[in-house]
N, C-alpha and C positions, 0 to 999 in steps of 0.2 A: 631776423634775429630770434633765437630760441632761448628761454630761459630754463635752466636745468633745475633740479630738485634742491640744489645749495643756493638758488637764487642768483647764480652767476650767469652772465651772458655767454652764450655759446655762438660764435659766428660761423656761418657756412663758408665755403670757399669763394674766392673772388676770381674771376677770369678777365684777364686784359689781353686782347688780341691786336695785333698790328697788321696793317694791310697797306699796299701801295694804290689801292682804290682803282686798279686797272680792271679790265673786263673780266667779269665772272666772280669778282670779290667785292665789289662795292655793296655797301650796306642798303643801298636803294633798290637792289634786286631781290625779287620775292624768294627765290631759292636760298639766298644768303640769309634773308631774314628767317625762313622756316628752319634752316640749319641751326641758327643761333638760338631760337626759341627751344628747339629740341635739345641742344646741348645745355641750355639753362635748366631744363626740367630733369634730364637724365642725371646730371651732376649736382642737382639740388643746390644752385648757386645762390649766394646772397647778392652778389653784383656782377654784371657783366659789362664790359666796356670794349668798344671797337675804335681803335684810333687809326685815322688814315695819314699816310705821309702826305707831304705837300705834292701837288701835281709836278710832273717831270723830276721828281726827287730820285727816281731809280738809278739815274746815273751815278749816284754816290754809293750804290751797293754793289759790291764786287760780283755777286751771282747775276745780277741784272746785267752788269757790264759784259760778262763772260757770254751770256745768252744773246745779248744784242750783237756782240762781235760774231758769234757763230751765225746768227741770222743773216748778217751783212755779208759774211764769207760766202754763203750760198746765194743770198741775194735775189733769188728768183722765186721763192715762196713754193717751190715744188714739194710734193709729197714723195715718199719713197714707196713705190708699188711693191706689194708683197709678192715675191716670185712664187710661182706653182711649181712645187716639188711634189712628184707623184709619191703616193704612199706605198703601193704595191708594185713598184717598178720591177720588171723582170720576173714576177711571180706568176705562176700558172693559177688557174681558178681552183684546182685542188689544193695548191699550197696555201692559198688565201682562205679557203674554208677550213683548212686544218690548223689555222693559227689558234693557239690559246689566248686568253686575255692578256697574260703578261708579255707574250710575244708580240701581241698587236700593240700594247702600250709601248713596248720598246721600239717598235717601228715608228709610232706617232712621235715619240720623244726624239729619235734620230732625224726625223723629218723636220721637227721644229728647230733643232739644232742647225740643220742645213740651211733652213730659211733665215735664221738669225745671222748665220756667217755670210750668206749672200747679201743681207741688208747692211750688215757691218762693212762689207767691202764696197758697196754703193756708197754709203756715207764717207768712207775714207777716200774714195776717188773724188768726192765732191769738195772735201776739205783740204786735201793735200796741197801744201804750198800757199794757202790762203793767209792773209794777215789777220791777227787776233790779238787784240790788247797790246800792241807795240811789238809783237813777235810774229813768227810764222809757224803755222800748225804743220806738224810733222807726224805722219801716220806711221805706227809700228806694226808689223805683222806678227801678232802673238804666236800664231802657229809656227812661223819660221823661227822666232825666238825660242819657244819650247823645244823645237827640234834641234837647234844648235845647243841648247842647254843639255839635252839628253846625250848628244854626241860628246860634249865636253865631259859629262859625268862618265860615260863609257871609257873615254880616253883616260880619265884619272883612275878609274877601276883597274884598267889594264896596266898602267904604270905601278900602281900599288901592288898588284899581283906580281909583276915582274920584279919589283924590289924585294918582295917577300921570298920569291923563289931565289933570288941572288943572295939574300940573307941566309936562307936555309942551307943552300949549296956551300956558302963560305963557312958555316959553322960545321958541316959534315966533314970537311977537309981537315 
């Protein structure tokens, strides 16, 4: 507590944290204690409290329920291997050495997108049709949805153009 020039008490912020006391977040772990001490000093706190939920209380939290259901859906604890996507696929040495920094960054970003898509497809295959929180997981292919949406937009645009042409021809008669 600090006393200002008017002899009034000025309180510093108070921090209250909640935790499920699971692995990696228990206040008994050294890294968590160091993080809390750092947080206390950086934000110049007056009080810091960390409250743990009761053991096995995570079943009452919706986020924990979803994560548990997803973990049970795969059930085997496998990780997803990061696919190897070549950066300079189909390029000659001359083309590679002639790349600008921006072109290289574009290639790297495309490679990352390709890897992300491959990982997402692997995840979708693992979860498709699995039970989760009383329902079934249905995986949607966003690329196919985007393509169908683009086709519908093109179709609507053609219909509008046809309607405009018909209206113009009717006015000219």
